[in-house]
N, C-alpha and C positions, 0 to 999 in steps of 0.2 A: 648746731646741736640737733640730733635726730630724736624722734619720738620712738616709743616701743609699745608693742602690743604683747601682753603676757597671757599665758595659760599656766595656771599653777596647779600642782598636785593632781596631774592627770594620771589616773590609775588604770592600767590595762593588763589583761592576761597575756602571757608571752611564753613561748617555748624557747628557753635560753639557758646556756650553761656549757661548760667545757666538756664534761663527760656526757656521753649519750644518755645515760640513765637520768641525768638531771634534766635533760630536754624532753624526757618521756612524759612529763606532766607539766602543765602550765603553772607558772608562778607569776605573781604580780610584779610589775615594774612601775615605777613612779617617775613622772617627768615634769619638769618645769621647762617651758618653751618661751623664748623671748624673740620677737621679730622687730628689727629696726626698719621703720618706714615713716614717711611724713604723714602726720595726722591732721595737718592744717585744713585740707579740703573737706574731709568728712566732718571735722569739728564745725565747719561753717555750713555745710550742706545738710547734715543729718541724714545722709543717704548711705545705706549699707553698701551700695555699688561703688562708693568712693573709698572704701576701706577694705581691709582684709577680713573676710568673714571667719570669725572664731570657730563656728561650728564646722565649716568646710576644712579648716586646718585640723581640727580634732578628728574628723572623718578620715582625712588623708593619713594622719599619723597612725590611727587604728588599723588602716589598711596595710601600711608598711609593716607594722609590728606583727600582724596576723599572716602576712604573706609568705613566711617561711620560718624554719627554725634558725635560731641565731646561736653562735658559739660565744662570741665576745660582745660585751656591751659597747665596746668601741665601734665595732662594725655596725651595730644597730643605730647608734647615735649618728654615725656618718651617713647612713642610708636615710634617716629621717631628715637631717640637714639638707641633703641633696634633693630630696623630694619636695620639701617646703620651698626651697629656692627655685626649683623648676616650675612649680605650680602657682606661686604667689609673688606679687611685686614687693618683696622685702629686700632691703639692701644687705641685710645679714640675718642670720638665725643663730641663736645660742640655745643649746640643749643642756640641761642638767638631768642626767638619767641615773636613777638609783635602783638598785636591786636589793630590796630589804632582806631577802632570805640568804643572801651571800654572807658568809662568815658569821651568821647568827650564833652558831654554836661556840664562837670565840668571843661573844659579847658585843658584837658590832651591830648597830642599828640598821646599817645599810652600807653597801659599797657601790661605787658608781663612777661616772666620768662626766666632765663638763667639756663641751666642745662648741666652738664658734666658727662659722663659715661665712664668708662674704662673697658677693658676686665678683 
């Protein structure tokens, strides 16, 4: 059984949307991120160096999100997964990415994707 580190309810401004006019203004996206990794060593050592630094993960995700305009949430979720796996010693990363403004006029609280990638 593997352990997981979670970041819940990460809210970031993002230029995202299919039509260019939707990308003209930033809108909020909401992420839940889960990284599978062994937490045995940091649980014993109490050393941040022995675990995945939550703040560093958050900084990386914010950098990816702000790095360009995105058309599809699928593309953004894939980019976040790839960046996390490239930068941190996680065996897998799972992203639940929601776009609250999507389909709001049709009564939907949010639309989004869930994606998991492994090494």
